All heavy atoms as a GROMACS GRO file, in nm:
protein
  633
    1MET      N    1   9.017  11.088   4.018
    1MET     CA    2   8.954  11.025   3.903
    1MET      C    3   9.064  10.973   3.812
    1MET      O    4   9.162  11.042   3.785
    1MET     CB    5   8.866  11.129   3.831
    1MET     CG    6   8.792  11.074   3.714
    1MET     SD    7   8.687  11.192   3.624
    1MET     CE    8   8.601  11.279   3.750
    2SER      N    9   9.046  10.853   3.762
    2SER     CA   10   9.146  10.794   3.674
    2SER      C   11   9.150  10.869   3.541
    2SER      O   12   9.052  10.932   3.500
    2SER     CB   13   9.116  10.646   3.651
    2SER     OG   14   9.004  10.631   3.565
    3ASP      N   15   9.264  10.858   3.474
    3ASP     CA   16   9.278  10.922   3.343
    3ASP      C   17   9.178  10.867   3.243
    3ASP      O   18   9.122  10.941   3.162
    3ASP     CB   19   9.420  10.904   3.289
    3ASP     CG   20   9.522  10.990   3.362
    3ASP    OD1   21   9.483  11.090   3.426
    3ASP    OD2   22   9.642  10.957   3.355
    4GLU      N   23   9.154  10.736   3.250
    4GLU     CA   24   9.059  10.673   3.158
    4GLU      C   25   8.918  10.727   3.179
    4GLU      O   26   8.847  10.759   3.084
    4GLU     CB   27   9.061  10.521   3.177
    4GLU     CG   28   8.974  10.447   3.077
    4GLU     CD   29   8.984  10.297   3.094
    4GLU    OE1   30   9.093  10.247   3.123
    4GLU    OE2   31   8.879  10.231   3.078
    5LEU      N   32   8.878  10.739   3.305
    5LEU     CA   33   8.745  10.792   3.336
    5LEU      C   34   8.735  10.939   3.295
    5LEU      O   35   8.634  10.982   3.239
    5LEU     CB   36   8.714  10.776   3.484
    5LEU     CG   37   8.573  10.808   3.530
    5LEU    CD1   38   8.469  10.728   3.452
    5LEU    CD2   39   8.560  10.784   3.679
    6GLU      N   40   8.841  11.014   3.318
    6GLU     CA   41   8.843  11.155   3.277
    6GLU      C   42   8.828  11.167   3.126
    6GLU      O   43   8.753  11.253   3.077
    6GLU     CB   44   8.973  11.221   3.323
    6GLU     CG   45   8.988  11.366   3.280
    6GLU     CD   46   8.883  11.459   3.338
    6GLU    OE1   47   8.833  11.431   3.448
    6GLU    OE2   48   8.851  11.560   3.272
    7GLN      N   49   8.893  11.081   3.051
    7GLN     CA   50   8.879  11.083   2.904
    7GLN      C   51   8.737  11.049   2.861
    7GLN      O   52   8.685  11.108   2.766
    7GLN     CB   53   8.979  10.986   2.841
    7GLN     CG   54   9.122  11.032   2.849
    7GLN     CD   55   9.221  10.928   2.796
    7GLN    OE1   56   9.184  10.815   2.764
    7GLN    NE2   57   9.347  10.967   2.788
    8GLU      N   58   8.674  10.955   2.931
    8GLU     CA   59   8.535  10.921   2.901
    8GLU      C   60   8.443  11.040   2.927
    8GLU      O   61   8.352  11.067   2.848
    8GLU     CB   62   8.490  10.800   2.983
    8GLU     CG   63   8.551  10.669   2.938
    8GLU     CD   64   8.506  10.628   2.799
    8GLU    OE1   65   8.383  10.625   2.774
    8GLU    OE2   66   8.593  10.598   2.715
    9PHE      N   67   8.465  11.111   3.038
    9PHE     CA   68   8.385  11.230   3.067
    9PHE      C   69   8.407  11.337   2.961
    9PHE      O   70   8.312  11.405   2.919
    9PHE     CB   71   8.417  11.286   3.206
    9PHE     CG   72   8.334  11.225   3.316
    9PHE    CD1   73   8.392  11.139   3.408
    9PHE    CD2   74   8.199  11.253   3.328
    9PHE    CE1   75   8.317  11.083   3.511
    9PHE    CE2   76   8.122  11.197   3.428
    9PHE     CZ   77   8.181  11.112   3.521
   10GLN      N   78   8.529  11.353   2.915
   10GLN     CA   79   8.557  11.452   2.811
   10GLN      C   80   8.485  11.417   2.682
   10GLN      O   81   8.429  11.505   2.615
   10GLN     CB   82   8.708  11.466   2.788
   10GLN     CG   83   8.778  11.536   2.902
   10GLN     CD   84   8.929  11.545   2.884
   10GLN    OE1   85   8.983  11.509   2.780
   10GLN    NE2   86   8.997  11.594   2.986
   11LYS      N   87   8.483  11.289   2.645
   11LYS     CA   88   8.409  11.247   2.526
   11LYS      C   89   8.260  11.274   2.543
   11LYS      O   90   8.193  11.323   2.451
   11LYS     CB   91   8.432  11.098   2.497
   11LYS     CG   92   8.569  11.067   2.440
   11LYS     CD   93   8.578  10.925   2.386
   11LYS     CE   94   8.595  10.824   2.494
   11LYS     NZ   95   8.620  10.687   2.444
   12ALA      N   96   8.208  11.242   2.661
   12ALA     CA   97   8.065  11.266   2.688
   12ALA      C   98   8.034  11.415   2.681
   12ALA      O   99   7.928  11.454   2.629
   12ALA     CB  100   8.026  11.209   2.824
   13ASP      N  101   8.124  11.499   2.732
   13ASP     CA  102   8.103  11.644   2.727
   13ASP      C  103   8.090  11.694   2.584
   13ASP      O  104   8.006  11.779   2.554
   13ASP     CB  105   8.217  11.719   2.797
   13ASP     CG  106   8.209  11.713   2.948
   13ASP    OD1  107   8.103  11.672   3.000
   13ASP    OD2  108   8.307  11.750   3.012
   14VAL      N  109   8.172  11.641   2.494
   14VAL     CA  110   8.166  11.682   2.353
   14VAL      C  111   8.032  11.640   2.293
   14VAL      O  112   7.965  11.720   2.226
   14VAL     CB  113   8.284  11.624   2.274
   14VAL    CG1  114   8.266  11.646   2.124
   14VAL    CG2  115   8.416  11.685   2.321
   15VAL      N  116   7.990  11.517   2.318
   15VAL     CA  117   7.863  11.468   2.265
   15VAL      C  118   7.747  11.552   2.319
   15VAL      O  119   7.658  11.594   2.244
   15VAL     CB  120   7.844  11.318   2.298
   15VAL    CG1  121   7.703  11.271   2.262
   15VAL    CG2  122   7.948  11.233   2.225
   16LEU      N  123   7.748  11.578   2.451
   16LEU     CA  124   7.639  11.656   2.511
   16LEU      C  125   7.639  11.799   2.462
   16LEU      O  126   7.532  11.858   2.441
   16LEU     CB  127   7.649  11.651   2.664
   16LEU     CG  128   7.612  11.517   2.726
   16LEU    CD1  129   7.642  11.519   2.875
   16LEU    CD2  130   7.467  11.483   2.700
   17SER      N  131   7.756  11.856   2.442
   17SER     CA  132   7.763  11.993   2.390
   17SER      C  133   7.702  12.002   2.251
   17SER      O  134   7.624  12.093   2.221
   17SER     CB  135   7.908  12.041   2.386
   17SER     OG  136   7.960  12.051   2.515
   18ASP      N  137   7.736  11.904   2.168
   18ASP     CA  138   7.680  11.901   2.033
   18ASP      C  139   7.529  11.880   2.037
   18ASP      O  140   7.455  11.943   1.961
   18ASP     CB  141   7.746  11.792   1.950
   18ASP     CG  142   7.893  11.821   1.919
   18ASP    OD1  143   7.936  11.938   1.932
   18ASP    OD2  144   7.966  11.726   1.883
   19ALA      N  145   7.483  11.793   2.128
   19ALA     CA  146   7.339  11.768   2.140
   19ALA      C  147   7.267  11.894   2.187
   19ALA      O  148   7.159  11.927   2.135
   19ALA     CB  149   7.313  11.653   2.237
   20LEU      N  150   7.325  11.965   2.282
   20LEU     CA  151   7.263  12.088   2.332
   20LEU      C  152   7.247  12.190   2.220
   20LEU      O  153   7.140  12.251   2.204
   20LEU     CB  154   7.347  12.147   2.446
   20LEU     CG  155   7.297  12.277   2.506
   20LEU    CD1  156   7.157  12.262   2.563
   20LEU    CD2  157   7.394  12.324   2.614
   21VAL      N  158   7.349  12.206   2.140
   21VAL     CA  159   7.342  12.299   2.026
   21VAL      C  160   7.233  12.254   1.929
   21VAL      O  161   7.153  12.336   1.882
   21VAL     CB  162   7.479  12.310   1.955
   21VAL    CG1  163   7.467  12.384   1.823
   21VAL    CG2  164   7.580  12.380   2.046
   22GLN      N  165   7.226  12.125   1.902
   22GLN     CA  166   7.124  12.075   1.809
   22GLN      C  167   6.983  12.093   1.865
   22GLN      O  168   6.891  12.131   1.792
   22GLN     CB  169   7.149  11.929   1.774
   22GLN     CG  170   7.060  11.881   1.661
   22GLN     CD  171   7.103  11.748   1.603
   22GLN    OE1  172   7.205  11.693   1.639
   22GLN    NE2  173   7.022  11.696   1.513
   23PHE      N  174   6.964  12.065   1.995
   23PHE     CA  175   6.832  12.090   2.056
   23PHE      C  176   6.792  12.235   2.035
   23PHE      O  177   6.678  12.264   1.997
   23PHE     CB  178   6.835  12.061   2.206
   23PHE     CG  179   6.827  11.917   2.246
   23PHE    CD1  180   6.917  11.866   2.338
   23PHE    CD2  181   6.730  11.833   2.195
   23PHE    CE1  182   6.910  11.733   2.378
   23PHE    CE2  183   6.721  11.700   2.234
   23PHE     CZ  184   6.812  11.650   2.325
   24GLN      N  185   6.884  12.326   2.061
   24GLN     CA  186   6.853  12.469   2.049
   24GLN      C  187   6.829  12.507   1.904
   24GLN      O  188   6.736  12.582   1.873
   24GLN     CB  189   6.966  12.552   2.110
   24GLN     CG  190   6.972  12.535   2.261
   24GLN     CD  191   7.096  12.594   2.324
   24GLN    OE1  192   7.194  12.623   2.258
   24GLN    NE2  193   7.091  12.614   2.455
   25ASP      N  194   6.911  12.455   1.812
   25ASP     CA  195   6.893  12.484   1.669
   25ASP      C  196   6.759  12.433   1.618
   25ASP      O  197   6.699  12.494   1.529
   25ASP     CB  198   7.006  12.423   1.586
   25ASP     CG  199   7.139  12.496   1.602
   25ASP    OD1  200   7.141  12.605   1.664
   25ASP    OD2  201   7.241  12.440   1.555
   26GLU      N  202   6.711  12.322   1.673
   26GLU     CA  203   6.584  12.263   1.631
   26GLU      C  204   6.464  12.325   1.702
   26GLU      O  205   6.350  12.290   1.674
   26GLU     CB  206   6.584  12.112   1.654
   26GLU     CG  207   6.684  12.036   1.568
   26GLU     CD  208   6.647  12.037   1.421
   26GLU    OE1  209   6.527  12.035   1.388
   26GLU    OE2  210   6.740  12.041   1.338
   27GLY      N  211   6.491  12.414   1.796
   27GLY     CA  212   6.383  12.483   1.866
   27GLY      C  213   6.314  12.397   1.971
   27GLY      O  214   6.200  12.426   2.011
   28VAL      N  215   6.380  12.292   2.019
   28VAL     CA  216   6.323  12.208   2.125
   28VAL      C  217   6.326  12.289   2.254
   28VAL      O  218   6.426  12.354   2.285
   28VAL     CB  219   6.403  12.076   2.142
   28VAL    CG1  220   6.349  11.993   2.256
   28VAL    CG2  221   6.403  11.997   2.011
   29SER      N  222   6.218  12.287   2.328
   29SER     CA  223   6.213  12.367   2.449
   29SER      C  224   6.315  12.316   2.551
   29SER      O  225   6.342  12.196   2.559
   29SER     CB  226   6.072  12.366   2.511
   29SER     OG  227   6.049  12.248   2.583
   30GLN      N  228   6.367  12.409   2.629
   30GLN     CA  229   6.466  12.375   2.731
   30GLN      C  230   6.407  12.275   2.830
   30GLN      O  231   6.476  12.183   2.876
   30GLN     CB  232   6.511  12.502   2.802
   30GLN     CG  233   6.625  12.480   2.898
   30GLN     CD  234   6.678  12.611   2.953
   30GLN    OE1  235   6.649  12.718   2.901
   30GLN    NE2  236   6.758  12.602   3.056
   31TYR      N  237   6.280  12.290   2.864
   31TYR     CA  238   6.214  12.197   2.956
   31TYR      C  239   6.215  12.056   2.899
   31TYR      O  240   6.250  11.960   2.968
   31TYR     CB  241   6.071  12.242   2.985
   31TYR     CG  242   5.998  12.147   3.078
   31TYR    CD1  243   6.016  12.156   3.216
   31TYR    CD2  244   5.915  12.048   3.027
   31TYR    CE1  245   5.952  12.068   3.301
   31TYR    CE2  246   5.852  11.959   3.112
   31TYR     CZ  247   5.869  11.969   3.248
   31TYR     OH  248   5.807  11.881   3.332
   32VAL      N  249   6.178  12.043   2.773
   32VAL     CA  250   6.168  11.910   2.711
   32VAL      C  251   6.304  11.845   2.701
   32VAL      O  252   6.322  11.729   2.740
   32VAL     CB  253   6.098  11.918   2.573
   32VAL    CG1  254   6.111  11.786   2.498
   32VAL    CG2  255   5.952  11.956   2.590
   33TYR      N  256   6.406  11.916   2.651
   33TYR     CA  257   6.536  11.850   2.640
   33TYR      C  258   6.599  11.828   2.776
   33TYR      O  259   6.670  11.730   2.796
   33TYR     CB  260   6.630  11.916   2.538
   33TYR     CG  261   6.687  12.052   2.568
   33TYR    CD1  262   6.787  12.070   2.663
   33TYR    CD2  263   6.649  12.163   2.493
   33TYR    CE1  264   6.844  12.194   2.686
   33TYR    CE2  265   6.705  12.287   2.515
   33TYR     CZ  266   6.803  12.303   2.611
   33TYR     OH  267   6.860  12.426   2.632
   34GLY      N  268   6.570  11.913   2.872
   34GLY     CA  269   6.620  11.890   3.007
   34GLY      C  270   6.562  11.764   3.067
   34GLY      O  271   6.632  11.681   3.126
   35MET      N  272   6.431  11.747   3.054
   35MET     CA  273   6.365  11.628   3.108
   35MET      C  274   6.411  11.502   3.034
   35MET      O  275   6.432  11.397   3.095
   35MET     CB  276   6.213  11.642   3.101
   35MET     CG  277   6.159  11.750   3.194
   35MET     SD  278   6.198  11.721   3.368
   35MET     CE  279   6.081  11.594   3.406
   36ALA      N  280   6.429  11.512   2.902
   36ALA     CA  281   6.474  11.396   2.824
   36ALA      C  282   6.614  11.354   2.866
   36ALA      O  283   6.641  11.234   2.885
   36ALA     CB  284   6.470  11.429   2.675
   37LEU      N  285   6.704  11.449   2.884
   37LEU     CA  286   6.841  11.415   2.925
   37LEU      C  287   6.843  11.361   3.067
   37LEU      O  288   6.919  11.267   3.097
   37LEU     CB  289   6.932  11.538   2.911
   37LEU     CG  290   6.959  11.582   2.768
   37LEU    CD1  291   7.030  11.717   2.766
   37LEU    CD2  292   7.039  11.477   2.693
   38LEU      N  293   6.761  11.417   3.154
   38LEU     CA  294   6.752  11.367   3.291
   38LEU      C  295   6.703  11.222   3.292
   38LEU      O  296   6.759  11.136   3.361
   38LEU     CB  297   6.658  11.457   3.372
   38LEU     CG  298   6.638  11.421   3.518
   38LEU    CD1  299   6.769  11.429   3.595
   38LEU    CD2  300   6.536  11.516   3.580
   39GLU      N  301   6.601  11.194   3.212
   39GLU     CA  302   6.548  11.058   3.205
   39GLU      C  303   6.653  10.960   3.154
   39GLU      O  304   6.669  10.850   3.208
   39GLU     CB  305   6.424  11.054   3.116
   39GLU     CG  306   6.360  10.917   3.110
   39GLU     CD  307   6.231  10.915   3.031
   39GLU    OE1  308   6.194  11.016   2.968
   39GLU    OE2  309   6.166  10.809   3.032
   40ILE      N  310   6.726  11.000   3.052
   40ILE     CA  311   6.831  10.913   2.997
   40ILE      C  312   6.938  10.886   3.103
   40ILE      O  313   6.982  10.771   3.121
   40ILE     CB  314   6.895  10.978   2.872
   40ILE    CG1  315   6.797  10.977   2.755
   40ILE    CG2  316   7.025  10.905   2.833
   40ILE    CD1  317   6.839  11.064   2.639
   41GLY      N  318   6.979  10.989   3.174
   41GLY     CA  319   7.082  10.973   3.276
   41GLY      C  320   7.038  10.882   3.389
   41GLY      O  321   7.112  10.792   3.431
   42ILE      N  322   6.918  10.904   3.438
   42ILE     CA  323   6.868  10.820   3.548
   42ILE      C  324   6.850  10.677   3.500
   42ILE      O  325   6.888  10.581   3.570
   42ILE     CB  326   6.738  10.878   3.606
   42ILE    CG1  327   6.770  11.008   3.681
   42ILE    CG2  328   6.668  10.777   3.696
   42ILE    CD1  329   6.649  11.083   3.729
   43ALA      N  330   6.796  10.658   3.381
   43ALA     CA  331   6.776  10.523   3.329
   43ALA      C  332   6.910  10.449   3.314
   43ALA      O  333   6.920  10.330   3.345
   43ALA     CB  334   6.703  10.528   3.195
   44ALA      N  335   7.013  10.519   3.270
   44ALA     CA  336   7.145  10.457   3.255
   44ALA      C  337   7.200  10.412   3.390
   44ALA      O  338   7.255  10.302   3.403
   44ALA     CB  339   7.241  10.554   3.187
   45LEU      N  340   7.184  10.496   3.493
   45LEU     CA  341   7.235  10.461   3.626
   45LEU      C  342   7.154  10.348   3.688
   45LEU      O  343   7.210  10.261   3.755
   45LEU     CB  344   7.236  10.584   3.715
   45LEU     CG  345   7.336  10.693   3.672
   45LEU    CD1  346   7.318  10.817   3.757
   45LEU    CD2  347   7.478  10.642   3.678
   46VAL      N  348   7.023  10.347   3.666
   46VAL     CA  349   6.939  10.238   3.717
   46VAL      C  350   6.980  10.107   3.651
   46VAL      O  351   6.993  10.003   3.717
   46VAL     CB  352   6.790  10.268   3.695
   46VAL    CG1  353   6.704  10.145   3.719
   46VAL    CG2  354   6.745  10.383   3.786
   47LYS      N  355   7.005  10.112   3.521
   47LYS     CA  356   7.046   9.992   3.448
   47LYS      C  357   7.180   9.939   3.502
   47LYS      O  358   7.204   9.819   3.503
   47LYS     CB  359   7.058  10.022   3.299
   47LYS     CG  360   7.084   9.900   3.215
   47LYS     CD  361   7.075   9.929   3.067
   47LYS     CE  362   7.093   9.800   2.988
   47LYS     NZ  363   7.076   9.823   2.846
   48LEU      N  364   7.266  10.028   3.548
   48LEU     CA  365   7.393   9.988   3.609
   48LEU      C  366   7.376   9.943   3.754
   48LEU      O  367   7.473   9.908   3.820
   48LEU     CB  368   7.493  10.104   3.604
   48LEU     CG  369   7.548  10.138   3.467
   48LEU    CD1  370   7.630  10.268   3.474
   48LEU    CD2  371   7.632  10.024   3.411
   49GLU      N  372   7.251   9.946   3.800
   49GLU     CA  373   7.216   9.904   3.936
   49GLU      C  374   7.281   9.990   4.044
   49GLU      O  375   7.316   9.942   4.152
   49GLU     CB  376   7.245   9.755   3.957
   49GLU     CG  377   7.165   9.667   3.864
   49GLU     CD  378   7.188   9.519   3.884
   49GLU    OE1  379   7.274   9.479   3.963
   49GLU    OE2  380   7.115   9.442   3.818
   50GLU      N  381   7.294  10.119   4.014
   50GLU     CA  382   7.341  10.213   4.116
   50GLU      C  383   7.230  10.225   4.221
   50GLU      O  384   7.111  10.225   4.187
   50GLU     CB  385   7.369  10.350   4.055
   50GLU     CG  386   7.488  10.352   3.959
   50GLU     CD  387   7.620  10.328   4.029
   50GLU    OE1  388   7.639  10.379   4.142
   50GLU    OE2  389   7.706  10.260   3.971
   51PRO      N  390   7.266  10.239   4.347
   51PRO     CA  391   7.163  10.255   4.451
   51PRO      C  392   7.082  10.384   4.431
   51PRO      O  393   7.138  10.487   4.391
   51PRO     CB  394   7.244  10.261   4.580
   51PRO     CG  395   7.379  10.205   4.548
   51PRO     CD  396   7.400  10.232   4.402
   52ASP      N  397   6.952  10.376   4.460
   52ASP     CA  398   6.865  10.492   4.444
   52ASP      C  399   6.919  10.614   4.517
   52ASP      O  400   6.921  10.725   4.462
   52ASP     CB  401   6.724  10.462   4.495
   52ASP     CG  402   6.649  10.361   4.410
   52ASP    OD1  403   6.706  10.311   4.309
   52ASP    OD2  404   6.534  10.332   4.444
   53GLU      N  405   6.962  10.595   4.641
   53GLU     CA  406   7.012  10.708   4.720
   53GLU      C  407   7.134  10.772   4.657
   53GLU      O  408   7.151  10.894   4.663
   53GLU     CB  409   7.042  10.668   4.864
   53GLU     CG  410   6.920  10.666   4.952
   53GLU     CD  411   6.843  10.799   4.954
   53GLU    OE1  412   6.905  10.906   4.970
   53GLU    OE2  413   6.720  10.794   4.940
   54GLN      N  414   7.220  10.692   4.596
   54GLN     CA  415   7.338  10.748   4.530
   54GLN      C  416   7.298  10.833   4.409
   54GLN      O  417   7.353  10.941   4.387
   54GLN     CB  418   7.434  10.637   4.488
   54GLN     CG  419   7.565  10.690   4.431
   54GLN     CD  420   7.664  10.580   4.404
   54GLN    OE1  421   7.651  10.467   4.450
   54GLN    NE2  422   7.766  10.612   4.327
   55ILE      N  423   7.200  10.783   4.333
   55ILE     CA  424   7.151  10.859   4.217
   55ILE      C  425   7.090  10.991   4.265
   55ILE      O  426   7.116  11.097   4.207
   55ILE     CB  427   7.048  10.777   4.137
   55ILE    CG1  428   7.115  10.653   4.076
   55ILE    CG2  429   6.984  10.862   4.028
   55ILE    CD1  430   7.018  10.553   4.017
   56ILE      N  431   7.011  10.985   4.371
   56ILE     CA  432   6.948  11.106   4.425
   56ILE      C  433   7.054  11.204   4.477
   56ILE      O  434   7.045  11.325   4.453
   56ILE     CB  435   6.846  11.068   4.534
   56ILE    CG1  436   6.728  10.994   4.471
   56ILE    CG2  437   6.799  11.191   4.612
   56ILE    CD1  438   6.638  10.923   4.571
   57ASP      N  439   7.156  11.153   4.545
   57ASP     CA  440   7.263  11.240   4.595
   57ASP      C  441   7.337  11.309   4.481
   57ASP      O  442   7.368  11.428   4.489
   57ASP     CB  443   7.363  11.160   4.680
   57ASP     CG  444   7.305  11.117   4.815
   57ASP    OD1  445   7.200  11.172   4.856
   57ASP    OD2  446   7.366  11.029   4.878
   58VAL      N  447   7.364  11.236   4.374
   58VAL     CA  448   7.431  11.295   4.259
   58VAL      C  449   7.342  11.402   4.196
   58VAL      O  450   7.389  11.511   4.160
   58VAL     CB  451   7.470  11.186   4.156
   58VAL    CG1  452   7.514  11.248   4.024
   58VAL    CG2  453   7.579  11.097   4.212
   59ALA      N  454   7.212  11.372   4.184
   59ALA     CA  455   7.119  11.470   4.126
   59ALA      C  456   7.116  11.597   4.212
   59ALA      O  457   7.117  11.708   4.157
   59ALA     CB  458   6.979  11.410   4.115
   60ARG      N  459   7.115  11.581   4.343
   60ARG     CA  460   7.116  11.699   4.431
   60ARG      C  461   7.244  11.780   4.412
   60ARG      O  462   7.240  11.904   4.411
   60ARG     CB  463   7.101  11.656   4.577
   60ARG     CG  464   6.962  11.615   4.613
   60ARG     CD  465   6.948  11.587   4.762
   60ARG     NE  466   6.812  11.551   4.793
   60ARG     CZ  467   6.775  11.437   4.847
   60ARG    NH1  468   6.865  11.347   4.882
   60ARG    NH2  469   6.647  11.411   4.870
   61ALA      N  470   7.356  11.712   4.397
   61ALA     CA  471   7.483  11.783   4.376
   61ALA      C  472   7.480  11.861   4.243
   61ALA      O  473   7.528  11.974   4.236
   61ALA     CB  474   7.600  11.685   4.377
   62PHE      N  475   7.419  11.800   4.140
   62PHE     CA  476   7.407  11.870   4.012
   62PHE      C  477   7.315  11.991   4.024
   62PHE      O  478   7.340  12.095   3.960
   62PHE     CB  479   7.355  11.776   3.902
   62PHE     CG  480   7.456  11.675   3.854
   62PHE    CD1  481   7.415  11.552   3.807
   62PHE    CD2  482   7.592  11.702   3.854
   62PHE    CE1  483   7.506  11.458   3.762
   62PHE    CE2  484   7.684  11.609   3.809
   62PHE     CZ  485   7.641  11.487   3.763
   63ILE      N  486   7.210  11.980   4.103
   63ILE     CA  487   7.120  12.092   4.124
   63ILE      C  488   7.196  12.209   4.187
   63ILE      O  489   7.186  12.323   4.142
   63ILE     CB  490   6.998  12.052   4.211
   63ILE    CG1  491   6.907  11.957   4.133
   63ILE    CG2  492   6.922  12.175   4.258
   63ILE    CD1  493   6.803  11.887   4.220
   64GLU      N  494   7.272  12.181   4.289
   64GLU     CA  495   7.351  12.286   4.355
   64GLU      C  496   7.452  12.346   4.259
   64GLU      O  497   7.472  12.468   4.257
   64GLU     CB  498   7.420  12.232   4.480
   64GLU     CG  499   7.324  12.204   4.593
   64GLU     CD  500   7.240  12.326   4.632
   64GLU    OE1  501   7.297  12.436   4.648
   64GLU    OE2  502   7.118  12.310   4.646
   65LYS      N  503   7.518  12.263   4.181
   65LYS     CA  504   7.615  12.312   4.082
   65LYS      C  505   7.546  12.404   3.981
   65LYS      O  506   7.596  12.511   3.950
   65LYS     CB  507   7.680  12.193   4.011
   65LYS     CG  508   7.787  12.230   3.913
   65LYS     CD  509   7.847  12.103   3.853
   65LYS     CE  510   7.953  12.134   3.752
   65LYS     NZ  511   8.011  12.012   3.693
   66ALA      N  512   7.429  12.362   3.934
   66ALA     CA  513   7.356  12.442   3.835
   66ALA      C  514   7.311  12.575   3.893
   66ALA      O  515   7.314  12.677   3.824
   66ALA     CB  516   7.235  12.363   3.783
   67ARG      N  517   7.270  12.575   4.019
   67ARG     CA  518   7.229  12.701   4.082
   67ARG      C  519   7.345  12.800   4.086
   67ARG      O  520   7.324  12.920   4.081
   67ARG     CB  521   7.174  12.675   4.221
   67ARG     CG  522   7.036  12.617   4.217
   67ARG     CD  523   6.971  12.614   4.354
   67ARG     NE  524   6.836  12.564   4.340
   67ARG     CZ  525   6.783  12.469   4.415
   67ARG    NH1  526   6.853  12.416   4.513
   67ARG    NH2  527   6.660  12.429   4.394
   68GLY      N  528   7.465  12.750   4.095
   68GLY     CA  529   7.582  12.836   4.095
   68GLY      C  530   7.603  12.907   3.962
   68GLY      O  531   7.673  13.007   3.956
   69PHE      N  532   7.541  12.856   3.857
   69PHE     CA  533   7.554  12.917   3.724
   69PHE      C  534   7.440  13.014   3.693
   69PHE      O  535   7.435  13.071   3.586
   69PHE     CB  536   7.558  12.810   3.615
   69PHE     CG  537   7.680  12.724   3.618
   69PHE    CD1  538   7.669  12.587   3.635
   69PHE    CD2  539   7.806  12.779   3.603
   69PHE    CE1  540   7.781  12.506   3.638
   69PHE    CE2  541   7.920  12.699   3.605
   69PHE     CZ  542   7.907  12.563   3.622
   70GLN      N  543   7.346  13.032   3.784
   70GLN     CA  544   7.227  13.113   3.756
   70GLN      C  545   7.259  13.259   3.728
   70GLN      O  546   7.189  13.324   3.651
   70GLN     CB  547   7.125  13.102   3.870
   70GLN     CG  548   7.065  12.965   3.884
   70GLN     CD  549   6.997  12.917   3.757
   70GLN    OE1  550   6.913  12.984   3.700
   70GLN    NE2  551   7.034  12.798   3.712
   71ASP      N  552   7.364  13.313   3.789
   71ASP     CA  553   7.399  13.453   3.766
   71ASP      C  554   7.473  13.474   3.636
   71ASP      O  555   7.488  13.586   3.588
   71ASP     CB  556   7.483  13.506   3.883
   71ASP     CG  557   7.403  13.512   4.012
   71ASP    OD1  558   7.279  13.526   4.005
   71ASP    OD2  559   7.465  13.501   4.119
   72THR      N  560   7.524  13.367   3.580
   72THR     CA  561   7.595  13.374   3.452
   72THR      C  562   7.525  13.277   3.357
   72THR      O  563   7.436  13.204   3.396
   72THR     CB  564   7.742  13.332   3.468
   72THR    OG1  565   7.747  13.197   3.515
   72THR    CG2  566   7.814  13.422   3.568
   73ALA      N  567   7.568  13.276   3.236
   73ALA     CA  568   7.513  13.180   3.140
   73ALA      C  569   7.558  13.041   3.180
   73ALA      O  570   7.673  13.021   3.217
   73ALA     CB  571   7.561  13.214   2.999
   74PHE      N  572   7.468  12.945   3.174
   74PHE     CA  573   7.505  12.807   3.204
   74PHE      C  574   7.598  12.760   3.093
   74PHE      O  575   7.563  12.766   2.976
   74PHE     CB  576   7.381  12.718   3.209
   74PHE     CG  577   7.408  12.583   3.268
   74PHE    CD1  578   7.415  12.567   3.406
   74PHE    CD2  579   7.430  12.474   3.188
   74PHE    CE1  580   7.441  12.444   3.462
   74PHE    CE2  581   7.456  12.350   3.243
   74PHE     CZ  582   7.462  12.335   3.380
   75PRO      N  583   7.719  12.717   3.128
   75PRO     CA  584   7.816  12.680   3.024
   75PRO      C  585   7.781  12.547   2.960
   75PRO      O  586   7.720  12.462   3.022
   75PRO     CB  587   7.947  12.667   3.102
   75PRO     CG  588   7.903  12.627   3.238
   75PRO     CD  589   7.771  12.697   3.261
   76ILE      N  590   7.820  12.531   2.835
   76ILE     CA  591   7.811  12.400   2.777
   76ILE      C  592   7.919  12.315   2.843
   76ILE      O  593   8.021  12.369   2.888
   76ILE     CB  594   7.823  12.402   2.622
   76ILE    CG1  595   7.951  12.470   2.576
   76ILE    CG2  596   7.702  12.469   2.559
   76ILE    CD1  597   7.974  12.465   2.428
   77PRO      N  598   7.900  12.184   2.856
   77PRO     CA  599   7.989  12.102   2.936
   77PRO      C  600   8.137  12.119   2.910
   77PRO      O  601   8.216  12.127   3.002
   77PRO     CB  602   7.942  11.960   2.906
   77PRO     CG  603   7.797  11.976   2.876
   77PRO     CD  604   7.789  12.107   2.802
   78ARG      N  605   8.180  12.125   2.784
   78ARG     CA  606   8.325  12.127   2.760
   78ARG      C  607   8.390  12.260   2.797
   78ARG      O  608   8.510  12.273   2.794
   78ARG     CB  609   8.356  12.087   2.617
   78ARG     CG  610   8.304  12.181   2.512
   78ARG     CD  611   8.345  12.135   2.373
   78ARG     NE  612   8.249  12.187   2.278
   78ARG     CZ  613   8.221  12.129   2.165
   78ARG    NH1  614   8.277  12.018   2.132
   78ARG    NH2  615   8.133  12.183   2.084
   79GLU      N  616   8.310  12.362   2.832
   79GLU     CA  617   8.366  12.491   2.872
   79GLU      C  618   8.385  12.500   3.022
   79GLU      O  619   8.432  12.601   3.072
   79GLU     CB  620   8.275  12.604   2.825
   79GLU     CG  621   8.276  12.622   2.675
   79GLU     CD  622   8.187  12.736   2.630
   79GLU    OE1  623   8.109  12.790   2.712
   79GLU    OE2  624   8.194  12.770   2.513
   80GLN      N  625   8.349  12.398   3.098
   80GLN     CA  626   8.361  12.403   3.244
   80GLN      C  627   8.502  12.383   3.288
   80GLN      O  628   8.580  12.316   3.234
   80GLN     CB  629   8.272  12.298   3.309
   80GLN     CG  630   8.128  12.331   3.288
   80GLN     CD  631   8.040  12.230   3.361
   80GLN    OE1  632   8.078  12.166   3.456
   80GLN    NE2  633   7.919  12.218   3.312
   0.00000   0.00000   0.00000
């Protein structure tokens, strides 16, 4: 991964971490904010004209990654 792309991911991690804290502070259900973030992510990739199969493959990889965190607390992005 290029340094520029890595920096972009780090910026996104900070924004998402702050959003996660705010969702929790506002009492938004985990289901609702999870679905909202998923919709935003998929919509962004569709707008970039990423192939459907690539989006699905990435989603599957995230599912497997998330399952690996089930025995521990799911970390906020910048703690990974």
